[in-house]
C-alpha positions as CSV (number, residue, x, y, z in Angstrom):
1,X,0.0,0.0,0.0
2,X,1.4,3.4,-0.9
3,X,1.1,6.6,1.2
4,X,-1.4,9.2,0.2
5,X,0.2,12.4,-1.3
6,X,-0.1,15.6,0.7
7,X,-1.6,18.2,-1.6
8,X,0.4,21.3,-2.5
9,X,3.9,22.4,-1.3
10,X,5.4,21.1,2.0
11,X,8.8,21.2,3.6
12,X,10.5,19.0,6.2
13,X,9.9,19.9,9.9
14,X,13.5,19.2,10.8
15,X,15.1,21.4,13.5
16,X,18.7,21.5,14.7
17,X,21.6,19.7,13.0
18,X,20.7,16.8,10.8
19,X,22.9,13.7,10.6
20,X,22.7,11.8,7.3
21,X,24.3,8.4,6.8
22,X,24.5,7.0,3.3
23,X,25.3,3.3,3.5
24,X,25.3,0.7,0.8
25,X,26.6,-2.4,-0.9
26,X,27.6,-3.3,-4.4
27,X,27.3,-6.8,-5.8
28,X,30.6,-7.3,-7.5
29,X,30.0,-11.0,-8.5
30,X,26.4,-11.9,-9.0
31,X,27.2,-15.7,-8.8
32,X,28.6,-15.2,-5.3
33,X,25.1,-15.2,-3.8
34,X,26.3,-16.8,-0.6
35,X,28.4,-13.7,0.0
36,X,26.1,-10.8,-0.8
37,X,22.7,-12.2,0.3
38,X,23.9,-12.3,4.0
39,X,25.1,-8.7,3.7
40,X,21.7,-7.5,2.4
41,X,19.9,-9.6,5.0
42,X,22.0,-8.1,7.8
43,X,21.1,-4.5,6.6
44,X,17.4,-5.3,6.7
45,X,17.8,-6.9,10.1
46,X,19.6,-3.8,11.5
47,X,16.9,-1.5,10.1
48,X,14.2,-3.8,11.6
49,X,15.9,-3.7,15.0
50,X,16.4,0.0,14.9
51,X,12.7,0.5,14.0
52,X,11.8,-1.4,17.2
53,X,14.1,0.7,19.3
54,X,13.6,4.4,18.5
55,X,15.7,5.5,21.5
56,X,18.8,4.3,19.5
57,X,18.3,7.5,17.4
58,X,17.4,6.5,13.8
59,X,14.7,9.0,12.8
60,X,14.0,7.6,9.4
61,X,15.4,5.9,6.3
62,X,14.9,5.5,2.6
63,X,16.0,2.5,0.6
64,X,17.4,3.2,-2.9
65,X,18.8,1.2,-5.8
66,X,21.1,2.6,-8.4
67,X,21.3,-0.5,-10.5
68,X,20.8,-4.3,-10.2
69,X,24.3,-4.2,-8.5
70,X,24.1,-1.2,-6.1
71,X,21.8,-0.7,-3.1
72,X,21.8,2.2,-0.7
73,X,20.0,3.3,2.5
74,X,19.8,7.0,3.3
75,X,19.4,7.2,7.1
76,X,18.6,10.3,9.2
77,X,19.9,10.2,12.8
78,X,19.1,12.3,15.8
79,X,22.8,13.0,16.5
80,X,26.2,11.8,15.6
81,X,26.5,10.6,19.2
82,X,23.5,8.3,18.8
83,X,24.9,7.0,15.5
84,X,28.3,6.3,17.0
85,X,26.6,4.8,20.0
86,X,24.6,2.3,17.9
87,X,27.7,1.4,15.8
88,X,29.7,0.6,18.9
89,X,26.9,-0.9,21.2
90,X,27.9,-4.5,22.1
91,X,24.2,-5.4,22.4
92,X,23.4,-4.2,18.8
93,X,23.2,-6.5,15.8
94,X,25.6,-4.2,14.0
95,X,28.4,-5.1,16.5
96,X,27.9,-8.8,15.9
97,X,27.8,-8.4,12.1
98,X,31.0,-6.4,12.0
99,X,32.7,-8.9,14.1
100,X,31.8,-11.7,11.7
101,X,32.7,-9.5,8.7
102,X,36.1,-8.5,10.2
103,X,36.9,-12.2,10.8
104,X,36.0,-13.1,7.2
105,X,38.0,-10.2,5.8
106,X,41.0,-11.2,7.9
107,X,40.7,-14.8,6.6
108,X,40.4,-13.5,3.0
109,X,36.9,-14.9,2.5
110,X,35.1,-11.7,1.4
111,X,37.5,-10.3,-1.1
112,X,35.9,-8.8,-4.2
113,X,32.5,-10.5,-4.0
114,X,30.6,-7.7,-2.4
115,X,31.6,-4.1,-1.8
116,X,30.5,-2.1,1.3
117,X,30.6,1.7,1.8
118,X,29.2,4.5,3.9
119,X,29.4,8.2,4.1
120,X,28.3,10.3,7.1
121,X,27.4,14.0,7.0
122,X,26.7,16.3,9.9
123,X,24.6,19.1,8.4
124,X,24.2,22.1,10.6
125,X,20.8,23.8,10.8
126,X,20.6,26.5,8.2
127,X,22.6,24.3,5.7
128,X,19.7,22.2,4.5
129,X,16.3,22.8,3.1
130,X,13.6,20.7,1.5
131,X,10.6,21.1,-0.8
132,X,8.0,18.6,-1.8
133,X,5.0,19.0,-4.1
134,X,2.0,16.6,-4.0
135,X,4.2,14.0,-2.3
136,X,3.6,11.8,0.7
137,X,6.3,12.4,3.3
138,X,9.6,11.4,1.8
139,X,13.3,11.7,2.7
140,X,13.9,14.2,5.5
141,X,10.1,14.9,5.8
142,X,9.4,11.2,6.4
143,X,12.0,11.2,9.2
144,X,11.0,14.5,10.9
145,X,7.5,15.3,9.8
146,X,6.3,17.8,7.2
147,X,5.0,21.4,7.4
148,X,3.2,23.7,5.0
149,X,5.9,25.3,2.9
150,X,4.9,28.8,4.0
151,X,5.9,28.0,7.6
152,X,9.6,28.1,6.5
153,X,9.3,30.3,3.4
154,X,8.4,30.0,-0.3
155,X,12.0,30.5,-1.4
156,X,14.9,28.2,-0.8
157,X,16.9,31.0,0.7
158,X,14.2,31.6,3.3
159,X,14.1,27.9,4.2
160,X,17.9,27.9,4.5
161,X,17.7,30.9,6.8
162,X,15.2,29.3,9.1
163,X,16.5,28.7,12.7
164,X,14.6,26.8,15.3
165,X,14.2,28.5,18.7
166,X,16.1,25.6,20.3
167,X,19.1,26.0,18.0
168,X,19.2,29.8,18.5
169,X,19.0,29.3,22.3
170,X,21.9,26.8,22.3
171,X,24.3,29.3,20.7
172,X,26.7,30.9,23.1
173,X,25.9,34.5,24.0
174,X,22.4,34.5,22.5
175,X,19.6,35.4,24.9
176,X,16.1,34.2,24.2
177,X,14.1,36.8,22.3
178,X,17.1,38.9,21.4
179,X,18.4,38.8,17.9
180,X,22.1,39.0,17.2
């Protein structure tokens, strides 16, 4: 079942810094199914576990494919600390999977069958903006909620200039209600 589109223009309700993790895999050898299927299954298991434990900090995710070989998950996290915390948590499935992967890599059993990658971006508030037209919540809006576009501005420059009260109050030397 697909989500119903929200009519008109909307924007993401994100406030504060946004942490974006791009993580993916590339099937280098299709015939090596026994190598890449477990990698794909592990990613789906981690996403399932994270969905059951929102306190870990994953706000939302979008699954993408670039080709029959390449798969990517765009993840939005509450903070880099929560992302790092999950990656290092001994009770998280990620920790177990990386232990297995590292042992296989050391033994030379994973070479060139499947590629893995990730990129992490810490995007300060005021350095991102979003616009959606006749779309169900997607991307950042699916992770943080959506707002009518006018609440943040009709122009991209207005949306980029938006600052939440929380973010303004956290800046050193800025008093609430007083503009710098």
